[in-house]
C-alpha positions as CSV (number, residue, x, y, z in Angstrom):
1,M,52.4,123.9,93.3
2,P,51.2,120.6,94.4
3,H,53.9,117.8,94.9
4,F,53.4,114.5,93.4
5,P,55.5,111.8,94.7
6,K,58.1,110.1,92.3
7,P,59.3,106.8,92.0
8,F,62.9,106.4,93.3
9,F,65.8,104.0,92.9
10,R,67.5,102.4,95.9
11,R,70.5,101.1,94.7
12,S,71.6,99.2,97.7
13,H,68.5,97.0,97.1
14,G,68.3,97.1,93.3
15,L,64.6,97.8,93.8
16,R,62.2,100.8,93.0
17,Y,60.1,102.7,95.8
18,V,57.5,105.8,96.0
19,Q,56.7,107.4,99.1
20,L,52.7,107.6,98.8
21,R,50.3,108.8,101.5
22,G,52.8,108.6,104.4
23,R,54.0,105.0,103.3
24,Q,57.1,103.7,101.3
25,L,55.8,101.3,98.8
26,N,58.0,98.7,97.1
27,L,57.3,98.9,93.3
28,G,60.0,96.1,92.4
29,S,63.3,95.9,90.2
30,D,61.9,96.1,86.7
31,K,61.6,99.6,85.6
32,E,58.4,99.5,83.2
33,A,56.4,97.2,85.7
34,A,57.6,99.5,88.4
35,F,56.2,102.7,86.7
36,A,53.2,100.6,85.6
37,R,52.2,100.0,89.2
38,Y,52.9,103.6,90.2
39,H,50.5,105.1,87.7
40,G,48.1,102.8,88.9
41,L,48.4,103.7,92.6
42,M,48.1,107.4,91.4
43,A,45.0,107.0,89.5
44,E,43.5,105.3,92.5
45,P,41.0,107.9,94.8
46,A,42.7,109.7,97.6
47,D,40.3,108.1,100.1
48,V,41.4,104.2,99.0
49,T,43.8,102.9,101.4
50,P,47.0,101.8,99.4
51,P,48.3,98.3,99.9
52,A,49.6,97.7,103.5
53,Q,53.4,98.0,103.8
54,S,53.4,97.3,107.5
55,R,56.4,95.1,109.2
56,D,54.4,92.1,108.5
57,V,55.1,92.1,104.8
58,V,57.7,90.0,103.5
59,V,59.5,92.4,101.4
60,V,59.7,94.8,104.1
61,V,61.2,92.2,106.6
62,I,63.9,91.5,103.7
63,D,64.5,95.4,103.4
64,R,64.8,95.9,107.1
65,F,67.3,92.7,107.4
66,L,69.6,94.2,104.2
67,D,69.7,97.5,105.9
68,W,70.8,96.0,109.0
69,C,73.4,93.9,107.1
70,K,74.7,96.9,105.4
71,T,75.4,98.8,108.6
72,N,76.6,95.7,110.7
73,R,78.3,93.4,108.4
74,E,81.0,93.6,105.8
75,R,80.2,94.9,102.2
76,R,80.9,91.2,100.7
77,T,78.5,89.8,103.3
78,Y,76.0,92.3,102.8
79,E,76.2,91.7,99.1
80,W,75.9,87.9,99.4
81,Y,72.6,88.3,101.4
82,L,71.5,91.0,98.8
83,D,71.8,88.7,95.7
84,R,69.9,86.0,97.3
85,C,67.2,87.9,99.1
86,Q,66.4,90.0,96.2
87,S,66.1,87.0,93.9
88,F,63.7,85.5,96.3
89,A,61.8,88.8,96.9
90,E,61.2,88.9,93.1
91,S,59.7,85.3,93.1
92,I,56.7,86.2,95.6
93,P,53.9,88.4,95.3
94,A,54.8,92.1,96.6
95,G,52.2,92.1,99.1
96,L,52.7,88.6,100.7
97,T,52.7,88.8,104.3
98,V,54.4,86.9,107.0
99,Q,51.2,85.1,108.0
100,Q,50.9,84.2,104.1
101,L,54.2,83.0,103.9
102,K,55.1,79.3,103.8
103,P,57.8,77.0,103.1
104,F,56.8,76.2,99.9
105,H,57.2,79.7,98.7
106,V,61.0,79.4,99.5
107,Q,61.4,75.5,98.0
108,E,59.7,76.4,94.7
109,W,61.9,79.4,94.4
110,V,64.7,77.2,94.8
111,D,63.5,74.4,92.9
112,A,63.1,76.9,89.8
113,K,66.8,77.4,89.7
114,V,67.8,74.5,87.7
115,T,71.3,76.0,87.0
116,W,72.1,76.4,90.7
117,S,74.3,73.6,92.3
118,G,73.3,71.8,95.7
119,G,75.5,74.3,97.6
120,M,74.1,77.3,95.8
121,K,70.8,76.3,96.7
122,R,71.7,75.7,100.3
123,G,73.3,79.0,100.8
124,A,70.1,80.4,99.2
125,L,68.0,78.8,101.7
126,I,70.2,79.9,104.6
127,A,69.8,83.3,103.7
128,V,66.2,83.7,103.5
129,Q,66.2,81.6,106.9
130,R,68.8,84.2,108.3
131,A,66.5,87.2,107.5
132,F,63.8,85.9,109.2
133,N,65.6,84.6,112.2
134,W,66.9,88.0,112.4
135,A,63.5,89.4,112.3
136,V,62.4,87.4,115.4
137,K,65.7,88.3,117.5
138,S,65.1,91.8,116.9
139,G,61.6,91.7,117.8
140,Y,59.8,92.3,114.6
141,L,58.2,89.0,114.6
142,D,57.3,86.5,117.1
143,R,58.6,83.5,115.2
144,S,59.9,82.4,111.6
145,R,57.6,80.4,109.2
146,V,60.6,79.2,107.3
147,A,62.8,78.0,110.3
148,H,62.6,74.2,109.7
149,L,63.6,74.1,105.9
150,E,65.0,71.2,104.4
151,K,68.5,71.9,102.9
152,P,70.6,69.9,100.5
153,P,73.8,68.9,102.0
154,A,76.7,71.2,101.8
155,G,79.1,70.5,98.8
156,K,82.9,69.3,99.6
157,R,85.5,70.3,97.4
158,E,87.2,67.0,96.4
159,S,89.1,68.2,93.3
160,V,93.1,69.0,93.8
161,I,95.3,70.9,91.4
162,T,98.2,68.5,90.6
163,P,101.8,70.2,90.1
164,E,101.5,68.9,86.7
165,L,98.3,70.9,85.9
166,Y,99.7,74.0,87.7
167,Q,102.4,74.0,85.3
168,R,100.1,73.9,82.4
169,I,98.2,77.0,84.1
170,L,101.5,79.1,84.2
171,A,102.5,77.9,80.8
172,S,99.3,79.3,79.6
173,Y,99.8,82.8,80.5
174,G,103.7,83.1,80.8
175,E,104.9,85.9,82.5
176,S,101.4,87.7,83.1
177,A,99.9,89.4,86.1
178,F,97.6,86.6,86.4
179,C,100.7,84.3,87.0
180,D,101.6,86.3,90.1
181,L,98.1,85.7,91.6
182,V,98.2,81.9,90.7
183,T,101.8,81.7,92.1
184,L,100.9,83.2,95.4
185,A,97.7,81.2,95.7
186,W,99.5,77.9,95.2
187,E,102.8,78.7,97.5
188,T,100.8,80.4,100.4
189,G,97.5,78.6,100.4
190,A,96.1,82.0,101.2
191,L,92.2,82.8,101.0
192,P,91.2,84.4,97.9
193,Q,89.9,87.3,99.9
194,E,93.2,87.7,101.3
195,L,95.0,87.6,97.8
196,L,92.6,90.0,96.3
197,G,93.1,92.5,99.3
198,L,96.7,92.3,99.8
199,E,98.5,95.7,100.2
200,A,101.9,96.7,101.0
201,R,101.1,97.6,104.6
202,H,100.4,93.8,105.0
203,V,103.7,92.8,103.9
204,D,106.5,92.2,106.4
205,L,109.6,91.4,104.3
206,E,112.1,91.2,107.3
207,R,110.3,88.1,108.9
208,E,109.2,86.8,105.3
209,R,105.5,86.9,106.1
210,L,102.1,88.7,105.2
211,A,100.3,89.9,108.4
212,F,96.7,91.2,108.3
213,P,95.6,92.7,111.5
214,Q,92.6,91.3,113.5
215,A,90.3,93.7,112.0
216,E,91.0,92.7,108.4
217,A,91.3,88.9,109.2
218,K,88.5,86.4,108.4
219,G,86.4,86.0,111.6
220,K,88.1,88.9,112.9
221,R,89.2,87.0,116.1
222,R,93.1,87.1,115.7
223,M,95.7,88.3,113.4
224,R,96.3,86.4,110.3
225,I,100.0,85.4,109.5
226,I,100.7,84.0,106.1
227,H,104.6,82.5,106.1
228,L,106.3,83.1,102.4
229,N,108.6,80.5,101.0
230,R,111.2,81.7,98.6
231,I,109.2,81.7,95.4
232,A,106.4,83.7,97.2
233,L,108.9,86.1,98.9
234,E,110.4,87.0,95.4
235,V,106.8,87.8,93.9
236,V,105.9,89.9,96.8
237,H,109.0,92.0,96.9
238,R,108.7,92.7,93.1
239,L,105.1,93.8,93.6
240,V,105.7,95.9,96.7
241,A,108.2,97.7,94.6
242,E,105.8,98.3,92.1
243,H,102.9,99.4,93.9
244,A,103.7,101.0,97.0
245,E,100.2,102.0,97.5
246,G,96.8,100.3,96.9
247,K,96.4,96.6,95.9
248,L,99.3,94.6,95.0
249,L,97.8,92.0,92.6
250,R,96.6,93.8,89.6
251,N,96.0,92.6,86.1
252,E,97.6,93.8,82.9
253,D,95.7,97.2,82.9
254,G,96.9,98.0,86.3
255,K,93.6,97.6,88.0
256,P,93.1,95.4,91.2
257,W,91.9,91.8,90.5
258,T,88.2,91.4,91.5
259,R,86.6,88.0,92.3
260,F,84.7,88.4,89.0
261,A,87.5,89.1,86.7
262,V,89.3,86.3,88.2
263,N,86.4,83.8,87.5
264,C,86.3,85.3,83.9
265,R,90.0,84.4,83.4
266,F,89.5,80.8,84.7
267,C,86.4,80.3,82.4
268,R,88.6,81.1,79.5
269,L,91.4,78.8,81.0
270,R,89.0,76.1,81.1
271,R,89.4,75.7,77.1
272,K,93.2,75.1,77.4
273,V,93.4,72.9,80.6
274,G,89.9,70.8,80.0
275,R,88.3,71.9,83.4
276,K,86.8,74.8,85.2
277,I,89.2,75.8,88.3
278,C,88.5,78.3,91.2
279,L,90.8,80.4,93.2
280,Y,90.0,78.5,96.3
281,E,91.2,75.1,95.0
282,F,94.6,76.2,95.4
283,R,94.1,76.5,98.9
284,H,92.6,73.2,99.3
285,S,95.7,71.9,96.9
286,F,98.0,73.5,99.4
287,C,96.5,71.4,102.2
288,H,96.6,68.3,100.3
289,R,100.3,68.6,99.4
290,A,101.3,69.6,102.8
291,L,99.8,66.6,104.4
292,K,101.2,64.2,101.6
293,N,104.5,65.5,102.0
294,G,104.6,64.3,106.0
295,V,103.4,67.8,107.6
296,D,101.0,66.9,110.6
297,A,97.7,68.5,110.6
298,V,98.4,70.9,113.4
299,T,101.2,72.7,111.5
300,V,99.1,72.8,108.3
301,G,96.2,74.2,110.2
302,N,98.6,76.9,111.6
303,L,99.9,77.9,108.2
304,M,96.2,77.9,106.7
305,G,95.0,80.0,109.6
306,H,92.5,77.4,110.7
307,R,91.2,77.7,114.3
308,D,92.1,74.1,115.4
309,A,93.7,71.2,113.5
310,A,90.5,69.1,113.0
311,M,89.6,71.3,109.9
312,A,92.9,70.2,108.3
313,A,92.5,66.8,109.2
314,R,88.9,66.8,107.4
315,D,89.8,68.4,104.5
316,G,91.9,66.1,103.0
317,G,93.8,64.5,105.9
318,Y,95.0,61.5,104.2
319,R,98.5,60.6,102.9
320,D,98.8,57.5,101.4
321,N,95.2,56.5,102.5
322,V,96.2,56.9,106.1
323,P,94.4,58.9,108.5
324,V,96.4,62.1,109.5
325,K,96.0,62.4,113.4
326,A,96.0,65.8,115.1
327,S,98.6,66.5,117.9
328,R,99.4,69.2,120.2
329,S,99.6,72.9,118.8
330,P,103.2,73.0,117.5
331,S,105.7,75.6,118.6
332,T,107.3,78.2,116.5
333,T,110.5,76.4,116.4
334,R,108.2,73.4,115.1
335,V,106.6,75.6,112.3
336,L,110.1,76.9,111.1
337,H,111.3,73.4,110.7
338,Y,108.6,72.4,108.8
339,R,109.3,75.5,106.4
340,S,113.0,74.6,106.2
341,S,112.7,70.6,105.9
342,H,110.0,70.4,103.3
343,G,110.1,71.6,99.7
344,L,106.5,72.8,100.0
345,F,107.5,75.9,102.3
346,T,111.5,76.5,101.6
């Protein structure tokens, strides 16, 4: 019996394809439009050459880049590029070639996203640029036609969660699982991805710390150590007793927190506290409180896992309007001294 090619859905890219006459054709993400195009291709005479899907087609370059990201980068990084590159691919003609691609194709796509912030638009432009820069380095292209896009400046988190606002957040949810997440974020200054990925194997109760191996730490350059004060230690000790396996921080249904679930919870919290909060603000506030309490920028950078003190000094390095100056790297004794002498860390 004759074999008829049928459209198939590639979940990793969110697109439909069909293998026709030795070529894999991109039919787009919309199901109805994809099948309409598929029927049109099948109705063409066999001697008609289908639209070229060579490596010079923009969507093919993006597909190759996403395949590479999926294999060589973390899942979260791959998904970040996927969301932005797929949005751009859907905004251009399916057969647009690299030679036809102009910077205005990318700029018009970003300008049409009126709900995106400046930081979101900057990230989207970087994602598309990265795809074509990768293609040049890999030898698929000779040069990138979007290498010199003008991007909006990166945003800076200026908002700080005050102790009063923190207490209002806790009072809004009482003794809930969400309070455990917020408390650890407030007391440790940990990254959101560290909190959401925390497991019992990362906990070192004897040394009162959390230890993420190099392979799981951000940047994968060194082990990430997070020191626990008394309040954070009590929360972690209780969670380890409850969840010896799997993620420690879970919602009221016993399911691990995800970034989407946390964002939804903060969206609902907005009605109670009057403004939108994100989990990363707790890390920024941890840095601000430490510097304001007299902890030097080097020690703060060490506690937050920064590569050097410059980041902490830039990221709110002012106490009483006086710039905080970086000094030499602190010894272990100096870090422990700050943990015992300041209420922030004890």
